[in-house]
C-alpha positions in Angstrom: 0.0 0.0 0.0 1.4 3.4 -1.1 -0.3 6.3 0.6 -0.1 10.0 0.0 0.7 12.2 3.0 -3.0 13.3 3.3 -4.2 9.7 3.0 -1.7 8.6 5.7 -3.0 11.3 8.1 -6.6 10.3 7.6 -5.6 6.6 8.0 -3.8 7.3 11.2 -6.8 9.1 12.6 -8.9 6.0 11.7 -6.3 3.9 13.4 -6.5 5.8 16.7 -10.3 5.6 16.6 -10.0 1.8 16.2 -7.5 1.5 19.0 -9.7 3.6 21.3 -12.7 1.2 21.3 -11.1 -1.3 23.7 -12.3 0.4 26.9 -15.9 0.9 26.0 -16.2 -2.6 24.5 -14.6 -4.2 27.6 -17.2 -2.5 29.8 -20.0 -4.3 28.0 -18.7 -7.8 28.6 -21.0 -10.2 30.5 -18.9 -12.9 32.1 -15.3 -12.8 30.8 -12.9 -11.4 33.3 -9.2 -10.9 33.9 -6.8 -13.1 31.8 -9.7 -14.6 29.9 -10.3 -11.3 28.2 -6.7 -11.0 27.2 -6.7 -14.6 25.9 -9.7 -14.3 23.7 -8.6 -10.9 22.2 -5.1 -12.3 21.5 -6.6 -15.5 20.0 -8.7 -13.5 17.6 -5.8 -11.2 16.8 -3.7 -14.2 15.8 -6.5 -15.5 13.5 -7.0 -12.1 12.0 -3.3 -11.5 11.4 -2.8 -14.9 9.7 -5.2 -13.5 7.1 -4.2 -9.9 7.0 -0.4 -10.2 7.0 -0.1 -12.2 3.8 -2.3 -9.6 2.1 0.2 -6.8 3.1 3.5 -8.7 2.7 2.7 -12.0 0.9 3.7 -15.4 2.1 7.2 -14.0 2.7 6.0 -12.8 6.1 6.1 -16.4 7.4 9.7 -16.7 6.1 10.6 -13.6 8.0 9.4 -15.1 11.2 11.4 -18.3 10.6 14.5 -16.2 10.0 13.9 -13.8 12.9 16.9 -13.2 15.1 17.2 -12.3 18.8 16.0 -8.7 18.3 12.9 -9.9 16.4 11.9 -12.4 19.1 12.6 -9.9 21.8 10.3 -7.4 20.0 7.6 -10.1 19.9 7.9 -10.6 23.7 7.5 -6.8 24.2 4.4 -6.8 22.0 3.0 -9.7 24.1 3.6 -7.7 27.3 1.9 -4.7 25.8 -1.2 -6.7 24.7 -1.5 -8.5 28.0 -0.9 -5.5 30.3 -3.3 -3.3 28.4 -6.3 -5.6 28.7 -5.5 -6.5 32.3 -5.2 -2.8 33.3 -8.6 -2.1 31.8 -10.1 -4.7 34.2 -8.4 -3.1 37.2 -8.9 0.7 36.7 -10.7 3.3 34.6 -10.2 3.7 30.8 -9.0 7.2 31.4 -6.3 6.1 33.8 -5.0 3.5 31.4 -4.9 5.8 28.4 -3.2 8.7 30.2 -0.6 6.4 31.7 0.1 4.9 28.2 0.6 8.4 26.8 3.9 8.8 28.7 5.4 6.2 26.2 7.4 8.7 24.1 9.1 10.0 27.3 9.9 6.6 28.6 11.3 5.7 25.2 13.6 8.8 25.3 14.9 7.9 28.7 15.5 4.2 28.0 17.2 5.1 24.7 19.4 7.6 26.5 20.5 5.0 29.0 21.0 2.0 26.7 21.9 3.4 23.2 23.1 6.9 24.1 20.5 9.0 22.4 20.8 12.6 23.3 17.7 14.2 24.9 17.2 17.9 24.0 16.5 20.4 26.8 12.9 20.9 25.6 12.3 17.1 26.0 13.8 17.1 29.5 11.3 19.9 30.3 8.4 18.0 28.8 9.4 14.9 30.7 9.4 16.9 34.0 5.9 18.3 33.2 4.5 14.9 32.2 6.1 13.3 35.2 4.4 15.8 37.5 1.0 14.9 35.9 1.5 11.2 36.4 2.8 11.7 39.9 -0.4 13.7 40.7 -2.6 11.0 39.3 -0.7 8.3 41.2 -0.7 10.2 44.4 -4.5 10.6 44.5 -5.0 6.9 43.6 -2.6 5.8 46.4 -4.9 7.2 49.0 -7.9 5.5 47.3 -6.3 2.1 47.0 -6.6 2.1 43.2 -2.9 2.1 42.2 -2.6 -1.5 41.0 -4.4 -0.9 37.7 -2.3 2.1 36.9 0.9 0.3 37.6 -0.1 -2.5 35.3 -1.0 0.1 32.7 2.5 1.5 33.1 3.9 -1.8 31.7 2.5 -0.9 28.3 4.6 2.2 27.6 7.6 0.6 29.3 7.4 -2.5 27.1 6.9 -0.2 24.1 9.9 1.9 25.0 12.1 -1.3 25.3 10.7 -2.5 22.0 11.7 0.7 20.2 15.1 0.7 21.8 15.7 -3.0 20.8 14.7 -2.3 17.2 16.8 0.9 16.9 19.8 -0.9 18.3 19.3 -3.7 15.8 19.0 -1.2 13.0 22.3 0.5 14.0 23.9 -2.9 13.8 22.5 -3.5 10.3 19.7 -5.9 11.3 16.3 -4.3 10.7 13.3 -5.8 12.7 10.1 -6.1 10.7 7.5 -5.0 13.3 4.5 -6.4 11.4 5.3 -10.2 11.9 6.6 -9.3 15.3 3.1 -8.2 16.2 1.9 -11.7 15.2 4.5 -13.3 17.4 3.5 -11.1 20.3 -0.2 -12.1 19.9 0.8 -15.8 19.8 2.9 -15.4 23.0 0.1 -13.5 24.8 -2.5 -16.1 23.8 -0.4 -19.0 25.0 0.8 -17.3 28.2 -2.7 -16.3 29.3 -4.6 -19.5 28.4 -3.6 -21.4 31.6 -4.5 -18.3 33.7 -7.8 -17.9 31.9 -9.2 -21.2 32.9 -12.0 -22.0 33.5 -13.3 -20.1 30.4 -16.6 -18.4 31.2 -17.1 -16.1 28.3 -20.6 -16.0 26.8 -21.3 -16.0 23.1 -21.9 -12.3 23.5 -18.5 -11.8 25.1 -16.7 -13.9 22.4 -18.3 -11.8 19.7 -17.1 -8.5 21.3 -13.6 -9.9 21.9 -13.4 -11.1 18.3 -14.3 -7.6 17.3 -11.4 -6.3 19.5 -9.0 -8.8 18.0 -9.8 -7.8 14.5 -10.9 -4.2 14.5 -9.1 -2.8 17.6 -5.8 -4.6 17.2 -5.0 -6.6 14.0 -6.2 -4.1 11.4 -4.9 -0.8 13.1 -1.5 -2.4 13.9 -1.0 -3.3 10.3 -2.2 0.1 9.1 -0.1 2.0 11.5 3.1 0.4 10.1 2.0 1.5 6.6 1.4 5.0 7.9 4.8 5.1 9.5 6.4 4.8 6.1 4.9 8.1 5.1 4.5 10.2 8.3 7.3 11.7 10.3 7.8 10.5 13.9 6.4 13.8 15.5 3.3 13.5 13.3 2.7 9.9 14.4 3.2 10.9 18.0 0.8 13.8 17.8 -1.9 11.8 15.9 -1.5 8.9 18.3 -2.7 11.1 21.2 -6.1 11.1 19.6 -6.5 7.6 21.1 -6.5 9.1 24.6 -9.2 11.6 23.6 -11.3 9.2 21.6 -11.0 6.4 24.3 -12.0 8.6 27.2 -15.0 10.1 25.2 -16.2 6.7 24.1 -16.0 5.2 27.6 -17.8 8.3 28.9 -20.6 8.3 26.3 -20.8 4.5 25.7 -20.3 3.2 29.3 -21.1 6.2 31.5 -17.5 6.1 32.9 -16.8 9.7 33.9 -13.1 10.5 34.3 -12.1 11.9 37.7 -10.8 15.4 38.2 -7.2 14.2 39.1 -7.1 12.1 35.9 -8.3 15.0 33.8 -5.7 17.3 35.3 -2.9 14.8 35.2 -3.8 13.9 31.7 -3.9 17.5 30.6 -0.3 17.9 31.9 0.9 14.8 30.1 -0.8 15.5 26.8 0.1 19.2 26.9 3.8 18.3 27.4 3.7 15.8 24.5 2.0 18.2 22.1 4.5 21.0 23.0 7.5 18.7 22.6 6.4 17.1 19.3 5.3 20.4 17.8 8.7 21.9 18.6 10.4 18.9 16.9 8.2 19.2 13.9 8.6 22.9 13.5 12.4 22.6 13.9 12.5 20.1 11.1 10.3 22.2 8.9 12.6 25.2 9.3 15.6 23.0 8.5 
């Protein structure tokens, strides 16, 4: 798929909208709980990707998996952590908590890349990290007093695994070994499915639940993950980061309207600090590149 810049922007907006349905759909499950939710979503993601990936990359995609090196399989493990932690966090805390916590991903990536592969962090990014950190600390502080911290800590595993994933792939790239993220997503879904199956027993999902989780596997994960990789070939990194923030906005609004889950004042304030810091940092990067 070869997209123009405008097509890539609109596709990325659609991707964030698809990503954002997880929270509201999860709130309408009848019997499935905990690890069973993760298992079924990962299971249907595997089935969907087995059909979608050959469409995007041909049968060569399976050869890439067989030839995958250490970095490729490490990326798959990171994807599995992200898939599992995200769904588990949604069962433990509010949609808004999960999405705002995930939004710190670019800053965690910058910090981990600085430590392990020596990437320089500009002063503006250090300032943005400080502001976002204050927002997250405020959120965490209010939840600590209310005994609701566990879900947010689980949600933090998602951006942390994402940051490790990016660092691994960048290090591999610098050594001349590019990691194809599309088949790595499939590997991550398989690992998540196999790891959560024993923990999901006994399976209690109703037919209604399985239908919703199949929807998540296909529409919320498999399709947008494949499309986001296509968009990344056209859009610059700051554009991707800014557009990805729409997931937070869409997700909170959908949970509010579709499941009557009203975000708390501390989450809104903390989220405003995190998103504001991200927008300011990515806009400064984008404008600096435009002037150059």
